[in-house]
N, C-alpha and C positions, 0 to 999 in steps of 0.2 A: 532508823532514826538514831541520832547521836544520843549517847547516854546523858541523862539529866545530871546537873550538878548535885553533889551530895550536900546534905543540910549543913555539914560542917565546913564546906568550901567557902573560903573568904571571898567576899564581894569586893571588887576593886573599882574605883572611880576612874574612868578614862574619858578622853576627848572624842570628838567625832571622827578623827583620823589618828592612826597610831602606827608605829613600826612593830612588826611581828616577824616570826620565823616559822618555817615549816620544816623542822629538822628531818623528818622521815623522807621528804622529797629533795633534800639537799639545798634548800633555800634558807640562807642565813638571815636575810632581811628582805622584807617586802612591805611597802606602804599599803595599809588597808583602810578602807572606809567602814566604820561601824554603822550599819544601815538597818535601823529598826523597821524600815518600810519593806524590807525583804525578809521573807521567812527563811529562805535557804541561802547559804553562803555560796559564792561562786569564785572561780579562779580563771584567769586568762590562760588558755591553753591553745597551742596551734600544732599543726602536723599530727593530729590525733590519728592513730591506727589501732584498731581493735584486733585482738587475736586471742587464741586459747592456749593455755599452758597447763598441762596436767589436769585437764577438765575444768579449770578455772578461767572465766572470762577476764581478760586483761585489757588495759589500754596503755599505749606508749604515746607520749606527747612531750612537747617542749614548753617551757615557761620563760617569759621575759620578766624577770623579777624587778628590774629597774624601770620605774615609771617614765613614760615618754622616751624610752630608749630600746632599740633592738640590738644594741652592741653586744650584750651578753645573753646567754640562754642556758637553761639547765634542762637536761634530758632526763625523763622520768618514766618509770613503768610502775603501774599500780593495779591491783585487782579492782574490777568493777563490781560495786555492790548491787546496783540496779540502774535502770533508766528512769528519768523523771521528766514529766512535762512541766516546763517553767515558762511563765510569761516574762519576756525580756522587757527592757526599758522602753522599747518602741511599741509594746503592746502585743507583739506576735508571740505565739506559743512555740517553744522549741523543745525537742526531746534531747536531753543531755545525759551523758554518763555521770554517775555519782561514785565518788571514791571516799574512803575514810583515811584521815591522816591526823597527825598530832599538830596542834597549834601551840606555839609558845608566844605568850603575850604578857607583858608587865610582870615578868618573873614567874609566871605560872604556866603549866602545860596541861592540856586536856585534848581528848579526841573530838574531832569535828567531821562532819560530812561536807564535801565540796562538790558542786556541779562544775563541770568543765565546759568552757565556752570561749569563743573569740571575744576578747575585751580590748583589743589593740587600740581601738578608737575611743575608748572610754577613759575617763580621768584617772581611775584606779584600776590596777591589775587584779585586785582582789576586794570582794565585799564580804563582810562578816554579817550574816543575817541573825534574826532573833533566836533561832534554834541554837546557834553557837554561843550566844551571849547570855541566854536565860539563866538566871540564878548565879551568875558569875560576875556580871559587869553592870555598873550604873554609868550612864553616859551623860557627861556635861557637854552640851552642844556648843557652849561658848569657848571651849578649850580644845587644844590639839596636843598630841604627843605627851600626855601626862604619864604614861607608863614607860617612857623611854628613860631608863636610868643607867643601863649598862651599855658600854661602848659597843658590845657585840650586836646590839640592836640598831646601830646606826647604818645608813645605807652603804652598800658596797660601792667601790669606785666604778665608774662607767667602763673601765678597761678590763674588767674581770674576765679571765679566760673562761671558755665554755667548760662545763664539767660534765662528766658522764657517770651514769650509775655503774655499779660493779658488773651487772649482767651485760651491759652494752660493751664494756671493755673486754669481756670474755668472748664476744661474738666475732 
C-alpha cells in the first residue's frame, strides 16, 4: 500500500480533473481524473511484457500520455510490487500488475501505487483513486485544473517524439 500522508502534509484543493506528471516514468504531463469512486489508481498501459531482472519481477510497457491520441508514447520499465484483482468500469474483475511511482500534482510530489491496464477507450488515461488522494487532496467537483499553475504541467504538443528509458537505449 502507498504510504499515508504525513500529518504535516498540506492539503490542497483540486478539481475533478487535473494535469499531473509522473517524473519517474518520464511523463511530463498527463490529464488525470480524481476519482473518489475508485480505491486504487490506474494508468493506461499497452504492450505490457513481464520479465525478471536480478530476481526482481519487472514489467515493460508503453504509455500514451496525451488523451485521445496515439501519436506519442513513452516506453517504461518498472518493478512489479504485486498483482491485484480490480473490478473494472464494466464490472469485470481483472488481475493487474501494480507498480509504485512518484506523482507530481499541484506543486507537490508523493509516492503512489498504480495498476496498469488498457484504458485507450476511456476518457482519461489515468485515474487517481482514494488511496493516492487520502490526506492530501480535497476535491471541488465543480472545478477543473485548479492545481495547474506552472507551464510545465500543461499538455505536451501532440507531435512529441517517442522517448525511451535509459535501459532500452542500452539494449
